[in-house]
ROLONU-981564 format. One record per residue (C-alpha): x negated, y negated, z; residue in one letter. Coordinates in steps of 0.2 Angstrom, whole numbers, padded with zeros to 4 digits, always signed. Each point is the difference from the previous one (the first is absolute). Layout:
<nodes>
XYZa;...
</nodes>
This chain:
<nodes>
-0421-0158-0303m;-0011-0008-0013n;-0018-0004+0000s;-0011+0007+0014d;+0013+0003+0013i;-0005+0018-0001g;-0011-0002+0015r;+0016-0001+0010w;+0004+0018-0005e;+0015-0004-0011r;+0008+0016-0005s;+0008+0005-0016q;+0018+0000-0003r;+0010+0016+0002h;+0018+0004-0003q;+0013+0009+0011f;+0014+0011-0005d;+0011-0005+0015a;+0003-0016-0009y;-0003-0009-0017q;-0003-0018-0003p;+0013-0008-0012q;-0008-0008-0015s;+0007-0016-0008p;+0008+0011-0014r;+0008+0012+0013g;-0011+0014-0005s;-0010+0010+0013y;-0018+0006-0001r;-0004+0019+0003p;-0010+0003+0016s;-0009+0015+0007p;+0008+0010+0014p;+0000-0007+0017l;-0008+0015+0008r;-0015-0002-0012a;-0001-0018+0005f;-0001+0003+0018a;-0012+0014-0002a;-0012-0011-0011d;-0002-0011+0016y;-0002+0013+0013f;-0010+0013-0010a;-0014+0009+0008a;-0015-0011+0005p;-0011+0006-0014d;+0014-0005-0013q;+0004-0017+0007q;-0014-0010-0007f;+0001+0005-0018k;-0004-0014-0012q;+0016-0008-0007v;+0000-0011-0016s;+0004-0018+0005r;+0009-0011-0012t;-0007-0018+0001t;+0012-0014-0004k;-0008-0015-0009t;+0007-0016-0005s;-0007-0014-0011p;-0006-0015+0009v;+0009-0015-0006i;-0005-0018+0005t;+0010-0015+0000r;-0010-0007-0015t;-0016+0003-0009r;-0012-0008+0011v;-0017-0005-0007e;-0015-0006+0010r;-0005-0018-0002h;-0010-0013+0010a;+0015-0011+0002s;-0001-0017+0009s;+0019-0003+0002h;+0006-0004+0018e;+0012+0012+0009r;+0016-0009+0005p;-0003+0000+0019t;+0009-0013+0011s;-0016-0004+0008s;-0008-0007-0016g;-0010+0013-0007g;-0019+0004+0003r;-0004-0018+0003g;+0008-0001+0017s;-0002+0017+0008l;+0007+0000+0018l;-0008+0009+0015p;+0007+0018+0002f;+0002+0010+0015r;-0016+0011+0003p;+0008+0017+0002f;-0016+0008+0006i;-0017-0010+0003p;-0012+0004-0014p;-0014+0012+0004r;-0017-0007+0004r;-0010-0001-0016a;-0015+0011-0002e;-0011-0016-0003s;+0005-0016+0008y;-0006-0010-0015s;+0008+0012-0013h;+0018+0005+0004p;+0009+0011-0012t;+0012-0006-0013a;+0014+0008+0009l;-0004-0007+0017e;-0002-0017-0008d;+0017+0001-0008f;+0009+0006+0016r;-0008-0014+0010t;+0003-0014-0012t;+0015+0006-0010r;-0009-0008-0015r;+0002+0008-0017w;-0012+0004-0008p;-0011+0004+0015p;-0017-0007+0001r;-0012+0007-0013g;+0013+0002-0014f;+0006-0012-0013g;+0017-0002-0006e;-0004+0005-0017h;-0009+0016+0005q;+0007+0017+0000a;-0001+0013+0013l;-0006+0018-0002t;+0012+0014+0005h;-0009+0003+0017r;-0001-0019+0004e;+0019-0002-0004a;+0004+0015+0011e;-0010-0008+0014d;+0006-0018-0002l;+0018+0003-0006i;+0006+0016+0007c;-0008+0001+0017a;+0014+0000+0013g;+0014-0004-0013a;+0016+0010+0001s;+0002+0013-0014t;+0016+0009-0004f;+0004+0017-0009k;+0016+0008-0005g;+0004+0018-0002y;+0016+0009-0007y;+0005+0018+0003e;+0013+0011-0008a;+0015+0005+0011i;-0001+0019+0001p;+0013+0010-0009n;+0007-0016-0008a;+0002-0004-0019p;-0014-0010-0008e;-0001-0018+0004g;+0005+0001+0019y;-0015-0006+0009n;-0005-0006+0018k;-0011-0016+0000f;-0013-0005+0013f;-0013-0013+0003a;-0015+0000+0010v;-0013-0012+0006m;-0018+0002-0004g;-0007-0003+0017s;+0014+0003+0012e;-0003+0005+0018h;+0007-0003+0017s;-0007-0018+0001l;+0004-0004-0018r;+0018+0004-0004t;+0015-0008-0007d;+0012+0010+0012r;+0007-0004+0016a;-0004+0012+0015e;+0013+0010+0008f;+0004-0008+0017h;+0003+0017+0008h;-0003+0018-0006p;+0019+0004-0001s;+0002-0012-0014y;-0011+0011-0011r;+0014+0012-0001d;+0007-0010-0014m;-0013+0008-0011s;-0004+0019-0001l;-0016+0006-0009p;+0004+0017-0007m;-0017+0006-0005t;-0011-0007+0013g;-0003-0003+0019p;+0013-0011+0009v;-0012-0015+0001d;-0003+0001-0019c;+0008-0014-0009e;-0005+0002-0018f;+0016-0006-0010s;+0000+0014-0012w;+0002+0013+0013i;+0016-0007+0008s;+0016+0009-0001l;+0009-0017-0002e;-0004-0010-0015q;-0005-0014+0000p;-0010+0004+0016s;+0007-0009+0015m;-0018+0000+0007a;-0003-0014-0013y;+0016-0009+0001c;-0005-0014+0012f;-0013-0013-0004g;-0012-0009+0012a;+0012-0015+0002s;+0018+0000+0005p;+0012+0002-0015g;-0014+0007-0012t;-0003+0016-0008t;-0016+0008-0008t;-0006+0002-0017l;+0002+0019+0000n;+0018-0001+0006f;+0004-0013-0013r;-0008+0011-0014v;+0008+0016+0006s;+0018-0008-0001k;-0002+0000-0019s;-0003+0019+0000g;+0014+0012-0005s;+0012+0007+0013t;+0003+0019+0001h;+0009+0006-0015p;+0017+0008+0001a;-0002+0019+0003m;+0011+0014-0004k;-0001+0015+0011f;+0001+0017-0009a;+0005+0011+0014k;+0013+0000+0013n;-0007+0013+0013v;+0008-0001+0017k;-0007+0005+0016p;+0008+0013+0013r;+0013-0007+0011k;-0006-0004+0018l;+0008-0006+0016k;-0006-0016+0008l;-0007+0008+0016l;-0010+0012-0011l;-0007-0014-0010i;-0005-0010+0016l;-0008+0016+0008e;-0011+0003-0015r;-0005-0019-0001l;-0005+0002+0018r;-0011+0015-0004q;-0008-0009-0014l;-0007-0014+0011e;-0014+0012+0004t;-0003+0005-0019g;+0003+0015-0011l;-0003+0018+0004e;-0015+0000-0012e;-0008+0014+0009d;+0015+0011-0004d;+0004-0001-0019p;+0013+0014+0001e;+0010-0010+0013e;-0002-0016-0010l;+0007+0009-0015y;+0014+0009+0010r;+0006-0016+0008y;+0000-0011-0015l;+0009+0012-0012y;+0012+0008+0013s;+0006-0016+0008h;-0003-0015-0011l;-0001+0004-0018i;+0001+0014-0013e;-0015+0009-0007d;+0004+0001-0019p;-0012+0015-0002e;+0002+0009+0016r;+0000+0017-0008y;-0012-0001-0014d;-0013-0013+0006n;+0003-0007+0018p;-0006-0018+0003h;-0012+0004+0014t;-0012-0013-0007g;+0000-0017+0008m;+0000-0009-0018e;+0015+0010-0005q;+0010-0005+0016q;-0005-0018-0003i;+0007+0001-0018a;+0016+0008+0007d;+0003-0013+0013l;-0003-0014-0013i;+0013+0008-0011t;+0013+0001+0014v;-0003-0018+0005l;+0003-0007-0018t;+0018+0005+0002n;+0010-0017-0003p;+0011+0003+0015d;-0014-0004+0012w;-0002-0018+0007i;-0011-0010-0013d;-0012-0010+0011f;-0007-0009-0015t;+0015-0011+0000s;-0001-0015+0011p;+0017+0002+0006k;-0004+0017+0008n;-0017-0006+0008q;+0007-0004+0018v;-0002+0018+0005v;+0008-0002+0018a;+0017-0002-0008k;-0001+0018-0005y;-0008+0009+0015f;+0010-0011+0012d;+0016+0000-0010s;+0017+0004+0009p;+0005+0010-0016d;-0005+0018+0004a;-0001+0005-0019s;-0012-0015-0003r;-0011+0005+0014k;+0000+0018-0005q;-0005-0004-0018l;-0015-0011+0006f;-0007+0012+0013f;+0001+0014-0013h;-0009-0010-0013q;-0013-0005+0013l;-0003+0018+0005l;-0004+0005-0018l;-0011-0016-0002s;-0010+0004+0016v;-0002+0018-0006e;-0007-0007-0017l;-0010-0013+0009y;-0009+0013+0011l;-0003+0012-0014r;-0008-0014-0011i;-0011-0005+0015h;-0005+0017+0004s;-0018+0002+0007k;-0004+0012-0014d;+0003-0014-0013h;-0015-0011-0005t;+0003-0019+0001d;-0003-0001-0019k;+0013+0012-0004a;+0013-0008+0012k;-0004-0017-0008r;+0003+0007-0018k;+0017+0007+0005l;+0006-0015+0010l;-0004-0012-0014k;+0011+0010-0013q;+0015+0004+0011l;+0017-0007-0006p;+0004-0016+0009p;+0015+0008+0009k;-0011+0014+0007i;-0013-0013+0005a;+0012-0010+0010w;+0007+0016+0009d;-0018+0003+0005l;-0001-0018+0007a;+0015+0004+0011v;-0007+0016+0006a;-0017-0009+0004q;+0008-0014+0009r;+0011+0012+0010w;-0014+0011+0005l;-0011-0015+0006e;+0013-0009+0010n;+0014+0013+0006m;+0000+0015+0011s;+0015+0012+0004i;+0001+0007+0017s;+0012+0014+0006k;+0004-0003+0019p;+0002+0016+0011r;+0018+0001+0005t;+0010+0014+0008s;+0013-0003-0013s;+0000+0012-0015k;+0003-0015-0012q;-0016-0006-0008s;-0004-0018+0001t;-0014-0011-0007f;-0007-0017+0004s;-0011-0011-0010f;-0016-0008+0007d;-0006-0016-0008l;-0018+0001+0000r;-0004-0018-0007s;+0013-0010+0010k;-0012-0008+0011k;-0011-0005-0015r;+0016-0007-0009q;+0005-0010+0015k;-0017-0009+0000t;+0001-0003-0019a;+0017-0008+0002l;-0007-0012+0014r;-0014-0004-0011t;+0012-0004-0015f;+0011-0011+0011a;-0015-0010+0008l;-0008-0003-0017t;+0017-0007-0007l;+0002-0010+0016k;+0017+0008+0004w;+0010-0013+0009p;+0008+0013+0013n;-0015+0010+0006m;+0006+0001+0017d;+0015+0010-0006e;-0011+0011-0011l;-0012+0004+0015d;+0015+0004+0011y;+0007+0013-0012v;-0016+0008-0005l;-0005+0003+0018d;+0015+0012+0001e;+0003-0002+0019k;+0018-0004-0001d;+0010+0016+0000r;+0016-0009-0007e;-0009-0005-0016e;+0001+0011-0015k;-0015+0010-0004t;-0011-0008-0012l;+0001+0013-0014e;+0018+0002+0002d;+0005-0018-0005r;+0000+0003-0019s;-0007+0010-0014a;-0013-0013-0002d;-0006+0001+0018t;+0001+0019-0001m;-0012-0001-0015s;-0012-0012+0008w;-0002+0008+0017f;-0001+0017-0007t;-0013-0005-0012g;+0008+0011-0014v;-0002-0014-0013i;-0003+0002-0018l;-0013-0010-0010p;+0006-0014-0010g;+0011-0015+0002v;+0011+0006+0015t;-0012-0002+0015l;+0001-0020+0000p;+0019+0001+0001w;+0000+0014+0013l;-0012-0010+0011l;+0010-0016-0002m;+0017+0008+0003n;-0007+0009+0015t;-0006-0017+0007l;+0018-0007-0003i;+0008+0015+0008d;-0010-0002+0016c;+0005-0018+0001d;+0018-0001+0005r;+0001-0018-0003d;-0001+0002-0018t;+0017+0007-0001g;+0009+0006-0016d;-0006-0013-0013p;-0017+0008-0002l;+0006+0018-0002k;+0000-0001-0019y;-0018+0000-0004l;-0005+0014-0011t;-0014+0005-0012h;+0013+0002-0014i;+0001-0019+0000h;-0018-0005+0003p;+0002-0018-0006e;+0007-0004+0018s;-0004-0010+0016g;+0009-0007+0015f;+0000-0015+0012q;+0000+0003+0019y;-0002-0013+0013r;-0007-0014-0011a;-0012+0012-0009n;+0001+0008-0017t;-0008+0017-0004y;-0002+0007-0018w;-0004+0016-0008s;-0016+0001-0010y;+0011+0004-0015q;+0010-0016+0001c;-0007-0016-0009i;+0004-0011+0015v;-0012+0010+0011g;-0013+0000-0014k;+0000-0019-0001v;+0002-0004+0018l;-0014+0012+0004g;-0012-0014-0003a;+0008-0011+0013a;-0009-0004+0017r;+0004+0011+0014g;+0007+0014-0011v;-0006+0018+0002n;+0002+0016-0010a;+0001+0017+0007i;+0006+0017-0006a;+0010-0008-0015g;+0008-0015+0010w;-0005-0018-0001i;+0004-0012+0014g;+0005-0010+0010p;+0004-0012-0014c;+0009-0017+0001i;+0018-0002+0005f;+0013-0004-0013t;+0016-0009+0004p;+0009+0008-0014d;+0002+0017+0010l;+0008+0004+0016k;-0011+0002+0016r;+0000+0019-0003t;+0003+0005-0018e;-0006+0013-0013c;-0002-0006-0018v;-0004+0007-0017r;-0009-0011-0012v;+0003+0000-0019r;-0017+0001-0009q;-0003+0004-0018a;-0013+0010-0007v;-0014-0011-0008p;-0002+0000-0019p;-0017+0007+0001e;-0008+0013-0011p;-0001+0018+0006r;-0018+0007+0000l;-0004+0014-0012t;-0014+0013+0000t;-0011-0012-0011q;+0002-0014+0013d;-0005+0011+0014v;-0014+0010-0008s;-0008-0016-0007s;+0000-0009+0016m;-0019+0002+0005d;-0005-0006-0018v;+0012-0014-0001r;-0005-0007+0017t;-0019+0003+0000n;-0008-0015+0008p;-0013+0000-0014l;+0013-0001-0014g;-0003+0011-0015p;-0016+0011+0003l;-0015-0007-0011e;-0019+0001+0001e;-0001-0019+0004a;+0012-0011+0009y;+0000-0019-0003p;+0000-0010+0016i;+0012-0013-0008a;+0013+0013-0001d;+0003+0000+0019y;+0004-0013+0013e;+0004-0001+0018v;+0018-0005+0003p;+0002-0010+0016m;+0016-0006+0008p;+0002-0018+0007d;-0002+0002+0018t;+0000-0019+0004e;+0016-0007-0007d;+0013+0011+0008i;+0018-0005+0002t;+0008+0001+0017d;+0017-0007-0005l;+0009+0016-0005i;+0012+0007+0014r;+0014+0013+0000m;+0016-0010+0003e;+0013+0014-0001k;+0003+0018-0004l;+0016+0000-0009g;+0013+0014-0005f;+0015-0001-0011q;+0012+0014-0001p;+0002+0008-0017v;+0017-0004-0008k;+0003+0018-0006n;-0005+0011+0014q;-0004+0019-0004p;+0013+0012+0006s;-0013+0008+0011s;+0000-0015+0012s;+0019+0001+0003r;+0002+0015+0011y;+0003-0008+0016g;-0001-0016+0011d;-0017-0006+0003g;-0008+0010-0015a;-0014-0010-0008p;+0004-0011-0015l;-0011-0003-0015l;-0008-0018+0000f;-0011-0010-0011d;-0015-0006+0010a;-0010-0017-0002a;-0013-0010+0010i;+0001-0019+0000v;-0017-0008+0002f;-0003-0018+0005a;-0014-0009-0008c;-0004-0019+0001g;+0018-0005+0004g;+0007+0012-0014q;+0009+0017+0001s;-0006+0014-0011w;+0012+0015+0000p;-0007+0016-0006m;+0012+0015-0004r;-0007+0017+0005l;+0007+0007-0016r;-0012+0014-0006y;-0007+0015+0010d;-0018-0003-0004v;-0015+0008+0008d;-0014-0009+0009f;-0017+0010+0000l;-0012-0002+0013a;-0017-0004-0008a;-0014+0013+0003f;-0014-0008+0010p;-0016-0003-0009c;-0017-0001+0008h;-0011-0016+0001q;+0010-0010-0012g;+0003-0011-0009p;-0004+0010-0016h;-0001-0006-0018v;+0014+0002-0013l;-0001+0005-0018f;+0007-0013-0011y;+0013+0012-0008d;+0009+0001+0016f;+0010-0016-0003t;+0009-0009+0014y;+0008-0016+0004r;-0002-0008+0017a;+0013-0011+0008i;+0003-0006+0017k;+0016+0005+0009v;+0006-0018+0001d;-0006-0006-0017d;+0012+0005-0013g;+0004+0018+0005l;+0019-0004+0001v;+0000-0006-0018d;-0007+0016-0007i;+0016+0009-0006h;-0008+0010-0015d;-0015+0009+0007w;+0006+0016-0008d;-0003-0008-0017r;-0016-0009+0005q;-0008+0016+0007s;+0004+0010-0016g;+0014+0011+0006r;+0010+0006-0015s;+0019-0001-0002t;+0004+0018+0003i;+0016+0009+0005s;+0002+0002+0018r;+0006+0018-0002s;-0018+0005-0006s;-0010-0012+0011s;+0007+0001+0017r;-0009+0011+0012p;+0012+0013+0008s;+0006-0004+0017s;-0008+0009+0014s;+0016+0001+0010h;+0013+0005-0012h;+0002+0017-0008s;-0003-0001-0019p;+0014+0005-0012s;-0001+0016-0010s;-0003-0011-0015r;-0014-0010+0008a;-0008+0017+0004l;+0000+0006-0018t;-0005-0017-0009t;-0017-0008+0002r;-0005-0015-0011p;-0015+0003-0011s;-0013-0013-0002p;+0007-0003-0018a;+0016-0006+0008d;-0008-0015+0008a;-0017-0008+0003d;-0011+0009+0013l;+0001-0009+0017a;-0018-0006+0000h;+0002-0007-0017m;+0014-0012+0007q;-0012-0008+0013v;-0011-0012-0010k;-0002-0013+0014k;+0002+0000+0019v;+0007-0014+0010l;-0010-0003+0016v;+0011-0009+0013i;-0012-0008+0013e;+0011+0001+0015a;-0013-0003+0013l;+0004-0009+0017g;+0016+0003+0010v;+0009+0016-0002s;+0015-0008-0008d;-0010-0004-0015n;-0001+0019-0003e;+0018+0003+0004v;+0004-0014-0013f;-0011+0009-0013a;+0008+0017+0003r;+0017-0008-0001a;-0004-0007-0017w;-0006+0017-0006c;+0017+0007+0005s;+0010-0013-0008q;-0008+0003-0017w;-0004+0018+0001g;-0019+0001+0001h;-0009+0013+0011s;-0016-0007+0007a;-0017+0005+0008v;-0001-0009+0017v;-0019-0003+0003a;-0006-0006+0017n;-0016-0010-0002m;-0006+0006+0016n;-0002+0017-0007y;-0001-0001-0019t;-0005-0012-0013c;+0010-0008-0015l;-0010+0010-0013a;+0005+0017+0007c;+0018-0005+0003a;+0002-0006-0018v;-0007+0017-0006r;+0011+0010+0011e;+0015-0010-0007a;-0006+0006-0017y;-0002+0018+0007a;+0018+0000+0006a;+0007-0009-0015c;+0007-0014+0010v;-0002-0018-0005s;-0001-0010+0016v;-0013-0001+0014v;+0005-0009+0017i;-0016-0006+0007f;+0002-0003+0019t;-0009+0000+0016q;+0013+0008+0011g;+0006-0016+0008g;-0011-0012+0011v;-0007+0002+0017k;+0012-0005+0014g;+0016+0004-0010e;+0004+0015+0011g;+0018+0002+0003d;+0005-0018-0001e;+0018-0001-0006g;+0003+0018+0003v;+0012+0006+0013n;-0008+0016+0009g;
</nodes>
């Protein structure tokens, strides 16, 4: 990672000999032996802290234009009329008491009156750097981007991150997890369980940053991370196979490992590993008695391509393997699980320092890292017992350690979504009827959920919803087709609709009154007459023609969005203004009239595999306003970013952050070319589109990366931001989101109760999006009016 991210103990890149990254030209880079690699991390304590040279990446900072300071007197294009008619703004926090009643400070005066310049300063004066920091930067949101090279990948493969300068538990753009079980969608590899730094998550982008503070939104970090590279294609150099084992021996060893390894008896540890599980390649000349040698050998065996590849989304519902009726499939899973547990326990040996473990875990091949995730989730949630029986036949049973917790989480999920059949769900979850099928035996999804063996990433929301459906017998067969392989989905059930967080319908309707978001699902949303009473649908949604972020866009984020603008010795007061929304003239005429769906004429073949299978639809929302109907097609799968809260706003805005303010009912429907007006270049979609977060990239996509020379940098294509003032009723914000989807513009959604317009505009420039939706989250008293629940 570039810049000063070294304080997060970023380790250097290392290479394995068990696999080789495939370069764009098909050649392979040489790498040191695997045993030497493992030994480097788990060396003697006095050798672990050697100074290692660190290569620092730097990128030139590029701004949109060459900005020169001047004492300008031009008026900013605000819909409220500029400086001459400043409106009262919500006092976020009452100003502190002045040190002297007769001489309040300039900052206190500004926060009290919202007048710019504050008392004691003239419009043609200039501020010193310290004065500017106090008056302009105090409490303002600041943004910083980082990038990090993917270990063992060709040059140019990077992961992207964005952080907030002052984020803490009371000032974040993320939604809280409603229950601890939902945290399992993210797995920190190199930190404690409750650590949520995005760069230490196994899954990328980090699901801990997926959901924004309001329904249907995401975070700045998740949006930026989606532009990062996926893992490059890897070629495994060895085909080492383990020893053959019977399933009963595998289960017996897994049961023994629940109490840990025999670390106090190294000879027994060596004997069991190499006599029962794998071969020692140097058993005569140099036996692998060292823990680091055993780790390297286990990694080599697990890189065999015949094992299950849990990096693939189609393989991430783990229960379909360990609960499979296919004996060979079950045997393969448990054999792989045993080797993974052996490796996991050796890496986390009490003799290894936390720093050494972090270094190794960060450099593991993705396939091995996901194997360790399966091992960790199994050890945390499952237990194998061997009942005492008089029969000579050995039997094993599985104990679900987390089932009670998972049942509580399912109830929380259903209550939050106002599930229309709670009585049935409560009856089933009580498990008092002996004629009812056991909860975990209803499907592979319920087995995954109630066991708690859930891999991080996109699968948890689908396992949770499918478990809820399987526990409600009234849903029947129409809803059995929901899968994370087709995340652009939703369904209608008893006059309510529910939508995935990856479906544009859910992203737009998340702003509607009475709608909640929990664990990746949005609902209950409005009914649609175009669907059956119970029906599952897929929505056709295009990738928006937005530029993909580059390392230059990410690394320059803090400089490009500095509240002061370019750093100077003096800052002319006239270069700043206080942008204010019009909080008096707010429309109350826009209402959602209908949620409509039209079947696509040419259905994909995947939807023709049985009666009741979901069809592909085009979605639209028809709005009523002043006796007219305004239809909005939900065409593009855009993102809505929850604005980061600022402190004691409003703040002032540097004149180079150009914006145009427009009210939601005053000409928005007539803007059809905002991509041109905002400065977005005409670029080929193949090079500008961000890769989908839920589709496996092709081999060609993995080996080709557009360079900045192929198209303008993303931040160079945002020269003006459209601020849509959607204050008032919730339907105003729904209308603004629908407009964004129709024309392909991602947007920052800023709630005026938590952030100011200036900070929201700068966050749009940070994320390289050209729209801000300024809202107040509906009006008091809306509640669940018009929503069935």
